PDB file with one MODEL, atoms N, CA, C and O in Angstrom:
MODEL        1
ATOM      1  N   MET A   1      40.188-149.462 -45.108  1.00  0.00           N
ATOM      2  CA  MET A   1      41.418-149.688 -45.009  1.00  0.00           C
ATOM      3  C   MET A   1      41.994-149.694 -44.114  1.00  0.00           C
ATOM      4  O   MET A   1      41.664-148.778 -43.361  1.00  0.00           O
ATOM      5  N   THR A   2      43.220-150.668 -43.538  1.00  0.00           N
ATOM      6  CA  THR A   2      43.972-150.658 -42.341  1.00  0.00           C
ATOM      7  C   THR A   2      45.200-149.954 -42.707  1.00  0.00           C
ATOM      8  O   THR A   2      45.307-149.240 -43.704  1.00  0.00           O
ATOM      9  N   THR A   3      45.730-150.090 -42.216  1.00  0.00           N
ATOM     10  CA  THR A   3      47.522-149.878 -42.734  1.00  0.00           C
ATOM     11  C   THR A   3      48.105-151.041 -42.838  1.00  0.00           C
ATOM     12  O   THR A   3      49.159-150.964 -43.470  1.00  0.00           O
ATOM     13  N   ALA A   4      47.783-152.311 -42.393  1.00  0.00           N
ATOM     14  CA  ALA A   4      48.289-153.708 -42.867  1.00  0.00           C
ATOM     15  C   ALA A   4      48.113-154.217 -43.962  1.00  0.00           C
ATOM     16  O   ALA A   4      48.990-154.730 -44.657  1.00  0.00           O
ATOM     17  N   VAL A   5      46.783-154.107 -44.254  1.00  0.00           N
ATOM     18  CA  VAL A   5      45.843-153.963 -45.552  1.00  0.00           C
ATOM     19  C   VAL A   5      46.632-153.460 -47.099  1.00  0.00           C
ATOM     20  O   VAL A   5      46.768-153.754 -48.286  1.00  0.00           O
ATOM     21  N   LYS A   6      46.868-152.836 -46.419  1.00  0.00           N
ATOM     22  CA  LYS A   6      47.292-150.944 -47.425  1.00  0.00           C
ATOM     23  C   LYS A   6      49.022-151.677 -47.765  1.00  0.00           C
ATOM     24  O   LYS A   6      49.617-151.623 -48.842  1.00  0.00           O
ATOM     25  N   GLU A   7      49.383-152.159 -46.809  1.00  0.00           N
ATOM     26  CA  GLU A   7      50.893-152.590 -47.065  1.00  0.00           C
ATOM     27  C   GLU A   7      51.364-153.939 -47.328  1.00  0.00           C
ATOM     28  O   GLU A   7      52.462-154.293 -47.757  1.00  0.00           O
ATOM     29  N   LEU A   8      50.149-154.772 -46.935  1.00  0.00           N
ATOM     30  CA  LEU A   8      50.420-155.714 -48.263  1.00  0.00           C
ATOM     31  C   LEU A   8      49.870-155.909 -49.349  1.00  0.00           C
ATOM     32  O   LEU A   8      50.062-156.989 -49.908  1.00  0.00           O
ATOM     33  N   LEU A   9      48.736-154.568 -50.162  1.00  0.00           N
ATOM     34  CA  LEU A   9      48.740-154.721 -51.338  1.00  0.00           C
ATOM     35  C   LEU A   9      49.808-154.471 -51.736  1.00  0.00           C
ATOM     36  O   LEU A   9      50.396-155.408 -52.277  1.00  0.00           O
ATOM     37  N   ASN A  10      50.518-153.145 -51.654  1.00  0.00           N
ATOM     38  CA  ASN A  10      51.970-152.292 -51.676  1.00  0.00           C
ATOM     39  C   ASN A  10      52.487-153.448 -52.278  1.00  0.00           C
ATOM     40  O   ASN A  10      52.522-153.521 -53.506  1.00  0.00           O
ATOM     41  N   THR A  11      52.920-154.419 -51.524  1.00  0.00           N
ATOM     42  CA  THR A  11      54.186-154.950 -51.311  1.00  0.00           C
ATOM     43  C   THR A  11      53.811-155.758 -52.321  1.00  0.00           C
ATOM     44  O   THR A  11      54.749-156.080 -53.049  1.00  0.00           O
ATOM     45  N   PHE A  12      52.237-156.411 -52.757  1.00  0.00           N
ATOM     46  CA  PHE A  12      51.517-157.411 -53.608  1.00  0.00           C
ATOM     47  C   PHE A  12      52.062-156.710 -55.104  1.00  0.00           C
ATOM     48  O   PHE A  12      52.742-157.090 -56.057  1.00  0.00           O
ATOM     49  N   ASP A  13      51.244-155.293 -54.649  1.00  0.00           N
ATOM     50  CA  ASP A  13      51.943-154.980 -56.633  1.00  0.00           C
ATOM     51  C   ASP A  13      52.920-154.768 -57.085  1.00  0.00           C
ATOM     52  O   ASP A  13      53.136-154.485 -58.263  1.00  0.00           O
ATOM     53  N   ALA A  14      54.041-154.921 -55.811  1.00  0.00           N
ATOM     54  CA  ALA A  14      55.403-154.790 -56.285  1.00  0.00           C
ATOM     55  C   ALA A  14      55.960-156.432 -56.845  1.00  0.00           C
ATOM     56  O   ALA A  14      57.101-156.739 -57.191  1.00  0.00           O
ATOM     57  N   LEU A  15      54.974-157.136 -56.799  1.00  0.00           N
ATOM     58  CA  LEU A  15      55.871-158.468 -56.805  1.00  0.00           C
ATOM     59  C   LEU A  15      55.833-158.740 -58.103  1.00  0.00           C
ATOM     60  O   LEU A  15      55.315-157.906 -58.846  1.00  0.00           O
ATOM     61  N   THR A  16      56.396-160.013 -58.670  1.00  0.00           N
ATOM     62  CA  THR A  16      56.251-159.631 -60.151  1.00  0.00           C
ATOM     63  C   THR A  16      55.321-160.628 -61.016  1.00  0.00           C
ATOM     64  O   THR A  16      54.780-161.316 -60.151  1.00  0.00           O
ATOM     65  N   ASP A  17      55.078-160.855 -61.673  1.00  0.00           N
ATOM     66  CA  ASP A  17      52.972-161.535 -62.694  1.00  0.00           C
ATOM     67  C   ASP A  17      53.521-162.669 -61.242  1.00  0.00           C
ATOM     68  O   ASP A  17      53.204-162.520 -60.061  1.00  0.00           O
ATOM     69  N   THR A  18      54.564-163.958 -61.939  1.00  0.00           N
ATOM     70  CA  THR A  18      54.860-165.278 -61.229  1.00  0.00           C
ATOM     71  C   THR A  18      54.315-165.559 -59.512  1.00  0.00           C
ATOM     72  O   THR A  18      53.640-166.421 -58.950  1.00  0.00           O
ATOM     73  N   GLU A  19      55.111-164.171 -59.048  1.00  0.00           N
ATOM     74  CA  GLU A  19      54.799-163.735 -57.911  1.00  0.00           C
ATOM     75  C   GLU A  19      53.328-163.442 -56.984  1.00  0.00           C
ATOM     76  O   GLU A  19      52.907-163.610 -55.839  1.00  0.00           O
ATOM     77  N   LYS A  20      52.847-162.857 -58.388  1.00  0.00           N
ATOM     78  CA  LYS A  20      51.293-162.415 -57.464  1.00  0.00           C
ATOM     79  C   LYS A  20      50.797-163.339 -57.937  1.00  0.00           C
ATOM     80  O   LYS A  20      50.542-163.933 -56.889  1.00  0.00           O
ATOM     81  N   HIS A  21      50.259-164.287 -59.075  1.00  0.00           N
ATOM     82  CA  HIS A  21      49.834-165.555 -59.164  1.00  0.00           C
ATOM     83  C   HIS A  21      50.453-166.759 -58.048  1.00  0.00           C
ATOM     84  O   HIS A  21      49.650-167.692 -58.060  1.00  0.00           O
ATOM     85  N   GLU A  22      51.689-167.069 -57.025  1.00  0.00           N
ATOM     86  CA  GLU A  22      51.437-167.700 -56.549  1.00  0.00           C
ATOM     87  C   GLU A  22      50.287-166.841 -54.713  1.00  0.00           C
ATOM     88  O   GLU A  22      49.136-166.820 -54.278  1.00  0.00           O
ATOM     89  N   ALA A  23      50.846-166.637 -54.566  1.00  0.00           N
ATOM     90  CA  ALA A  23      50.626-165.031 -53.149  1.00  0.00           C
ATOM     91  C   ALA A  23      49.007-165.140 -53.332  1.00  0.00           C
ATOM     92  O   ALA A  23      48.203-165.234 -52.404  1.00  0.00           O
ATOM     93  N   ALA A  24      48.681-165.107 -54.808  1.00  0.00           N
ATOM     94  CA  ALA A  24      46.722-164.632 -54.715  1.00  0.00           C
ATOM     95  C   ALA A  24      46.781-166.530 -54.491  1.00  0.00           C
ATOM     96  O   ALA A  24      46.852-166.888 -53.315  1.00  0.00           O
ATOM     97  N   THR A  25      46.757-167.427 -55.347  1.00  0.00           N
ATOM     98  CA  THR A  25      46.566-168.302 -54.430  1.00  0.00           C
ATOM     99  C   THR A  25      46.647-169.389 -53.445  1.00  0.00           C
ATOM    100  O   THR A  25      46.023-170.429 -53.233  1.00  0.00           O
ATOM    101  N   GLN A  26      47.958-168.577 -52.757  1.00  0.00           N
ATOM    102  CA  GLN A  26      47.751-169.565 -51.444  1.00  0.00           C
ATOM    103  C   GLN A  26      47.154-168.246 -50.570  1.00  0.00           C
ATOM    104  O   GLN A  26      46.818-168.428 -49.400  1.00  0.00           O
ATOM    105  N   LEU A  27      47.077-167.358 -50.985  1.00  0.00           N
ATOM    106  CA  LEU A  27      45.783-165.968 -49.978  1.00  0.00           C
ATOM    107  C   LEU A  27      44.725-167.238 -50.592  1.00  0.00           C
ATOM    108  O   LEU A  27      45.126-168.392 -50.442  1.00  0.00           O
ATOM    109  N   LEU A  28      43.698-167.064 -51.118  1.00  0.00           N
ATOM    110  CA  LEU A  28      42.928-168.099 -51.789  1.00  0.00           C
ATOM    111  C   LEU A  28      42.534-169.330 -51.105  1.00  0.00           C
ATOM    112  O   LEU A  28      41.448-169.730 -50.687  1.00  0.00           O
ATOM    113  N   ARG A  29      43.881-169.890 -51.107  1.00  0.00           N
ATOM    114  CA  ARG A  29      43.638-171.676 -50.457  1.00  0.00           C
ATOM    115  C   ARG A  29      43.694-171.306 -49.048  1.00  0.00           C
ATOM    116  O   ARG A  29      43.404-172.190 -48.241  1.00  0.00           O
ATOM    117  N   ARG A  30      44.160-169.639 -48.416  1.00  0.00           N
ATOM    118  CA  ARG A  30      44.033-170.146 -46.592  1.00  0.00           C
ATOM    119  C   ARG A  30      42.596-169.911 -45.926  1.00  0.00           C
ATOM    120  O   ARG A  30      42.147-170.370 -44.876  1.00  0.00           O
ATOM    121  N   VAL A  31      41.883-168.853 -47.081  1.00  0.00           N
ATOM    122  CA  VAL A  31      40.835-167.524 -46.767  1.00  0.00           C
ATOM    123  C   VAL A  31      39.998-168.641 -47.186  1.00  0.00           C
ATOM    124  O   VAL A  31      38.827-168.524 -46.827  1.00  0.00           O
ATOM    125  N   ILE A  32      40.329-169.885 -47.970  1.00  0.00           N
ATOM    126  CA  ILE A  32      38.367-170.421 -48.525  1.00  0.00           C
ATOM    127  C   ILE A  32      38.472-171.952 -47.254  1.00  0.00           C
ATOM    128  O   ILE A  32      37.526-172.652 -46.893  1.00  0.00           O
ATOM    129  N   ILE A  33      40.236-172.099 -46.748  1.00  0.00           N
ATOM    130  CA  ILE A  33      40.171-174.027 -46.177  1.00  0.00           C
ATOM    131  C   ILE A  33      40.019-173.409 -44.829  1.00  0.00           C
ATOM    132  O   ILE A  33      39.966-174.103 -43.813  1.00  0.00           O
ATOM    133  N   GLY A  34      39.909-171.413 -44.807  1.00  0.00           N
ATOM    134  CA  GLY A  34      39.049-171.370 -43.229  1.00  0.00           C
ATOM    135  C   GLY A  34      37.892-170.669 -42.878  1.00  0.00           C
ATOM    136  O   GLY A  34      37.377-170.053 -41.946  1.00  0.00           O
ATOM    137  N   GLU A  35      37.640-171.164 -44.460  1.00  0.00           N
ATOM    138  CA  GLU A  35      36.054-170.800 -43.750  1.00  0.00           C
ATOM    139  C   GLU A  35      35.491-172.167 -43.996  1.00  0.00           C
ATOM    140  O   GLU A  35      34.577-172.406 -43.206  1.00  0.00           O
ATOM    141  N   SER A  36      35.688-172.940 -44.662  1.00  0.00           N
ATOM    142  CA  SER A  36      34.504-173.639 -44.996  1.00  0.00           C
ATOM    143  C   SER A  36      35.755-175.431 -45.152  1.00  0.00           C
ATOM    144  O   SER A  36      35.471-176.229 -46.045  1.00  0.00           O
ATOM    145  N   GLY A  37      36.477-175.612 -44.586  1.00  0.00           N
ATOM    146  CA  GLY A  37      37.222-177.232 -44.064  1.00  0.00           C
ATOM    147  C   GLY A  37      37.819-177.525 -45.513  1.00  0.00           C
ATOM    148  O   GLY A  37      37.991-176.470 -46.123  1.00  0.00           O
ATOM    149  N   ASP A  38      38.094-178.381 -46.060  1.00  0.00           N
ATOM    150  CA  ASP A  38      39.077-179.129 -47.478  1.00  0.00           C
ATOM    151  C   ASP A  38      38.297-177.731 -48.400  1.00  0.00           C
ATOM    152  O   ASP A  38      37.358-177.124 -47.886  1.00  0.00           O
ATOM    153  N   VAL A  39      38.784-177.389 -49.659  1.00  0.00           N
ATOM    154  CA  VAL A  39      38.489-177.210 -50.698  1.00  0.00           C
ATOM    155  C   VAL A  39      39.496-177.826 -52.112  1.00  0.00           C
ATOM    156  O   VAL A  39      40.711-177.772 -52.303  1.00  0.00           O
ATOM    157  N   THR A  40      38.111-178.537 -53.132  1.00  0.00           N
ATOM    158  CA  THR A  40      38.521-178.994 -54.491  1.00  0.00           C
ATOM    159  C   THR A  40      39.449-178.115 -55.005  1.00  0.00           C
ATOM    160  O   THR A  40      39.525-176.894 -54.865  1.00  0.00           O
ATOM    161  N   GLU A  41      40.282-179.034 -55.740  1.00  0.00           N
ATOM    162  CA  GLU A  41      41.083-178.177 -56.424  1.00  0.00           C
ATOM    163  C   GLU A  41      40.379-177.429 -57.660  1.00  0.00           C
ATOM    164  O   GLU A  41      40.576-176.327 -58.172  1.00  0.00           O
ATOM    165  N   ASP A  42      39.507-178.439 -57.923  1.00  0.00           N
ATOM    166  CA  ASP A  42      38.870-177.447 -59.118  1.00  0.00           C
ATOM    167  C   ASP A  42      38.225-175.834 -59.020  1.00  0.00           C
ATOM    168  O   ASP A  42      38.166-174.927 -59.850  1.00  0.00           O
ATOM    169  N   ALA A  43      37.578-176.000 -56.955  1.00  0.00           N
ATOM    170  CA  ALA A  43      37.362-174.783 -57.056  1.00  0.00           C
ATOM    171  C   ALA A  43      38.188-173.528 -56.988  1.00  0.00           C
ATOM    172  O   ALA A  43      37.783-172.386 -57.208  1.00  0.00           O
ATOM    173  N   LEU A  44      39.754-174.005 -56.555  1.00  0.00           N
ATOM    174  CA  LEU A  44      40.892-173.383 -56.326  1.00  0.00           C
ATOM    175  C   LEU A  44      41.044-172.887 -57.549  1.00  0.00           C
ATOM    176  O   LEU A  44      41.117-171.673 -57.740  1.00  0.00           O
ATOM    177  N   VAL A  45      41.088-173.487 -58.199  1.00  0.00           N
ATOM    178  CA  VAL A  45      41.308-172.753 -59.739  1.00  0.00           C
ATOM    179  C   VAL A  45      40.384-171.872 -60.163  1.00  0.00           C
ATOM    180  O   VAL A  45      40.658-170.841 -60.777  1.00  0.00           O
ATOM    181  N   PHE A  46      38.867-172.369 -59.747  1.00  0.00           N
ATOM    182  CA  PHE A  46      38.258-171.495 -60.203  1.00  0.00           C
ATOM    183  C   PHE A  46      38.400-170.337 -60.140  1.00  0.00           C
ATOM    184  O   PHE A  46      38.123-169.519 -61.017  1.00  0.00           O
ATOM    185  N   ALA A  47      38.844-170.142 -59.100  1.00  0.00           N
ATOM    186  CA  ALA A  47      38.724-168.751 -57.835  1.00  0.00           C
ATOM    187  C   ALA A  47      40.216-168.072 -58.141  1.00  0.00           C
ATOM    188  O   ALA A  47      40.412-166.901 -57.816  1.00  0.00           O
ATOM    189  N   SER A  48      41.046-168.703 -58.652  1.00  0.00           N
ATOM    190  CA  SER A  48      42.050-168.435 -59.133  1.00  0.00           C
ATOM    191  C   SER A  48      42.260-167.094 -60.408  1.00  0.00           C
ATOM    192  O   SER A  48      42.784-165.981 -60.430  1.00  0.00           O
ATOM    193  N   GLU A  49      41.561-167.919 -61.313  1.00  0.00           N
ATOM    194  CA  GLU A  49      41.174-167.373 -62.714  1.00  0.00           C
ATOM    195  C   GLU A  49      40.259-166.754 -62.373  1.00  0.00           C
ATOM    196  O   GLU A  49      40.456-166.066 -63.374  1.00  0.00           O
ATOM    197  N   GLU A  50      39.174-166.172 -61.798  1.00  0.00           N
ATOM    198  CA  GLU A  50      38.153-165.134 -61.843  1.00  0.00           C
ATOM    199  C   GLU A  50      39.587-164.372 -61.314  1.00  0.00           C
ATOM    200  O   GLU A  50      40.484-164.103 -62.113  1.00  0.00           O
ATOM    201  N   LEU A  51      39.666-164.106 -60.070  1.00  0.00           N
ATOM    202  CA  LEU A  51      40.145-163.223 -59.759  1.00  0.00           C
ATOM    203  C   LEU A  51      41.638-162.424 -60.888  1.00  0.00           C
ATOM    204  O   LEU A  51      41.777-161.206 -61.005  1.00  0.00           O
ATOM    205  N   PHE A  52      42.427-163.318 -61.471  1.00  0.00           N
ATOM    206  CA  PHE A  52      42.842-162.994 -62.329  1.00  0.00           C
ATOM    207  C   PHE A  52      43.051-162.141 -63.835  1.00  0.00           C
ATOM    208  O   PHE A  52      43.935-161.551 -64.455  1.00  0.00           O
ATOM    209  N   LEU A  53      41.348-162.576 -63.979  1.00  0.00           N
ATOM    210  CA  LEU A  53      40.656-161.723 -65.385  1.00  0.00           C
ATOM    211  C   LEU A  53      40.468-160.758 -64.280  1.00  0.00           C
ATOM    212  O   LEU A  53      41.016-159.714 -64.634  1.00  0.00           O
ATOM    213  N   GLU A  54      39.884-160.609 -62.962  1.00  0.00           N
ATOM    214  CA  GLU A  54      39.656-159.600 -62.658  1.00  0.00           C
ATOM    215  C   GLU A  54      40.854-158.005 -62.518  1.00  0.00           C
ATOM    216  O   GLU A  54      40.680-156.788 -62.451  1.00  0.00           O
ATOM    217  N   LEU A  55      42.263-159.118 -62.533  1.00  0.00           N
ATOM    218  CA  LEU A  55      43.557-158.301 -62.232  1.00  0.00           C
ATOM    219  C   LEU A  55      43.657-158.112 -63.455  1.00  0.00           C
ATOM    220  O   LEU A  55      43.383-156.920 -63.597  1.00  0.00           O
ATOM    221  N   ASP A  56      43.952-158.690 -64.759  1.00  0.00           N
ATOM    222  CA  ASP A  56      43.703-157.745 -66.733  1.00  0.00           C
ATOM    223  C   ASP A  56      42.906-157.102 -66.223  1.00  0.00           C
ATOM    224  O   ASP A  56      43.367-155.977 -66.032  1.00  0.00           O
ATOM    225  N   ALA A  57      41.880-157.200 -65.867  1.00  0.00           N
ATOM    226  CA  ALA A  57      40.886-156.242 -66.271  1.00  0.00           C
ATOM    227  C   ALA A  57      40.926-154.509 -65.733  1.00  0.00           C
ATOM    228  O   ALA A  57      40.554-153.474 -66.286  1.00  0.00           O
ATOM    229  N   ARG A  58      41.413-154.723 -64.713  1.00  0.00           N
ATOM    230  CA  ARG A  58      41.735-153.758 -63.837  1.00  0.00           C
ATOM    231  C   ARG A  58      42.705-153.070 -64.728  1.00  0.00           C
ATOM    232  O   ARG A  58      42.555-151.873 -64.974  1.00  0.00           O
ATOM    233  N   GLU A  59      44.017-153.981 -65.391  1.00  0.00           N
ATOM    234  CA  GLU A  59      45.581-153.261 -65.741  1.00  0.00           C
ATOM    235  C   GLU A  59      44.631-152.838 -67.023  1.00  0.00           C
ATOM    236  O   GLU A  59      44.713-151.625 -67.216  1.00  0.00           O
ATOM    237  N   ALA A  60      43.890-153.400 -67.807  1.00  0.00           N
ATOM    238  CA  ALA A  60      43.041-152.972 -68.802  1.00  0.00           C
ATOM    239  C   ALA A  60      42.993-151.321 -68.666  1.00  0.00           C
ATOM    240  O   ALA A  60      43.124-150.330 -69.384  1.00  0.00           O
ATOM    241  N   THR A  61      42.763-151.609 -67.494  1.00  0.00           N
ATOM    242  CA  THR A  61      41.940-149.670 -67.299  1.00  0.00           C
ATOM    243  C   THR A  61      42.505-148.860 -67.116  1.00  0.00           C
ATOM    244  O   THR A  61      42.024-147.786 -67.477  1.00  0.00           O
ATOM    245  N   GLY A  62      43.751-148.852 -66.505  1.00  0.00           N
ATOM    246  CA  GLY A  62      45.100-148.455 -65.790  1.00  0.00           C
ATOM    247  C   GLY A  62      44.763-148.422 -64.653  1.00  0.00           C
ATOM    248  O   GLY A  62      44.916-147.368 -64.036  1.00  0.00           O
ATOM    249  N   GLY A  63      44.202-149.553 -64.014  1.00  0.00           N
ATOM    250  CA  GLY A  63      44.396-149.658 -62.088  1.00  0.00           C
ATOM    251  C   GLY A  63      42.873-148.894 -62.310  1.00  0.00           C
ATOM    252  O   GLY A  63      42.989-147.831 -61.701  1.00  0.00           O
ATOM    253  N   GLN A  64      41.516-148.958 -62.902  1.00  0.00           N
ATOM    254  CA  GLN A  64      40.469-148.226 -62.037  1.00  0.00           C
ATOM    255  C   GLN A  64      39.764-149.200 -61.842  1.00  0.00           C
ATOM    256  O   GLN A  64      39.627-149.992 -62.774  1.00  0.00           O
ATOM    257  N   SER A  65      39.083-149.455 -60.546  1.00  0.00           N
ATOM    258  CA  SER A  65      38.315-150.930 -60.486  1.00  0.00           C
ATOM    259  C   SER A  65      37.136-150.576 -61.260  1.00  0.00           C
ATOM    260  O   SER A  65      36.261-151.415 -61.471  1.00  0.00           O
TER     261      SER A  65
ENDMDL
END
């Protein structure tokens, strides 16, 4: 993992839950749009839900993947 990615993740971890949701949504939108053009709102919502389920699971296990 690069230093830039580590710094980004450390900054992300310091955000409130609402800010994390907003940041993750924007990141997903940029990644998905960058790869395949326009993305449907449903696809974005699904991806966001999957991400936050993973984050909740990690938090429930003490941050371990």
